[in-house]
C-alpha positions in Angstrom: 108.7 125.8 157.6 105.8 125.3 160.4 107.3 122.9 163.4 106.3 124.6 166.6 102.9 122.6 166.5 99.8 121.4 164.3 100.2 119.2 161.0 103.7 118.9 159.0 104.7 118.7 155.2 103.4 114.7 154.1 100.8 114.6 157.6 97.8 113.3 156.5 94.6 116.0 157.4 90.8 115.0 157.2 89.3 118.3 155.5 86.2 119.3 157.0 84.0 121.7 155.3 80.0 123.4 156.2 81.3 120.9 160.3 81.6 117.7 158.4 83.5 115.6 157.3 84.4 116.3 153.3 88.1 114.9 152.0 91.7 113.5 153.0 94.9 115.3 151.7 98.2 114.7 152.8 100.1 118.4 153.3 102.6 118.6 150.2 104.5 121.8 151.0 103.9 124.2 153.6 106.2 128.1 152.3 105.6 131.3 154.5 103.5 133.4 152.5 104.5 138.2 152.0 101.5 137.6 155.2 103.8 137.6 157.9 102.6 134.9 160.5 100.6 133.2 157.0 101.2 130.3 155.1 100.4 128.7 151.5 99.8 125.1 152.2 99.7 122.9 148.8 97.5 120.0 150.0 97.1 117.1 147.8 93.0 116.0 147.6 92.9 112.3 148.1 90.2 112.3 145.3 89.5 111.0 141.9 90.8 112.0 140.1 93.6 113.9 142.8 94.0 117.6 142.5 96.1 119.8 144.2 95.3 122.8 146.1 96.8 125.2 148.0 95.8 127.2 150.9 96.7 130.9 152.9 96.7 129.6 156.4 97.7 130.7 159.8 99.2 128.4 161.5 96.6 128.0 164.4 95.2 126.6 161.4 97.7 123.7 160.5 96.4 122.9 164.9 93.3 122.4 164.3 91.9 126.1 164.7 88.3 126.5 162.6 88.6 129.2 160.0 86.2 129.7 157.3 86.5 130.1 153.5 83.5 132.0 151.3 82.0 132.3 155.3 82.1 128.2 155.3 83.8 127.2 158.5 86.4 124.9 157.6 88.8 123.1 159.5 92.2 120.8 159.0 91.8 117.0 161.5 95.2 115.5 161.5 95.0 112.2 161.3 97.9 110.7 163.5 100.6 108.2 161.9 100.7 104.4 163.2 102.0 104.1 166.2 105.5 102.2 165.1 105.6 98.1 165.8 106.7 97.3 168.9 109.3 94.2 169.5 106.7 90.8 168.8 106.5 88.9 171.2 105.8 85.2 171.2 102.0 84.0 172.3 102.4 82.2 175.8 102.3 78.4 175.8 101.6 75.9 173.0 99.8 76.8 169.6 97.5 74.8 167.6 98.8 74.2 164.8 96.8 73.4 161.9 97.6 72.3 158.1 97.1 74.2 155.1 96.8 71.5 153.0 93.2 69.7 152.5 92.4 65.7 153.1 90.8 64.3 150.6 
């Protein structure tokens, strides 16, 4: 599995086609290809209906380097995960209490 840099299994990526955002995908699996330095990357395309696609990519492509498919530029852009929530701090001072019951 590719772990040096770039996208890894379960990461969310935006796929750019012809230098335009095309669709989002989740990386389902990354396995070495028979060709050294290349990987079979299984993507779950987050489209309606969802589809599974396998691309054969170099490690640098998983890091965001542009490549071509059929002579057209393609790039995977990693969507960073949401940072973990820090400890919540109570608001300073007294807050205003708003009743949820309507007065009639």
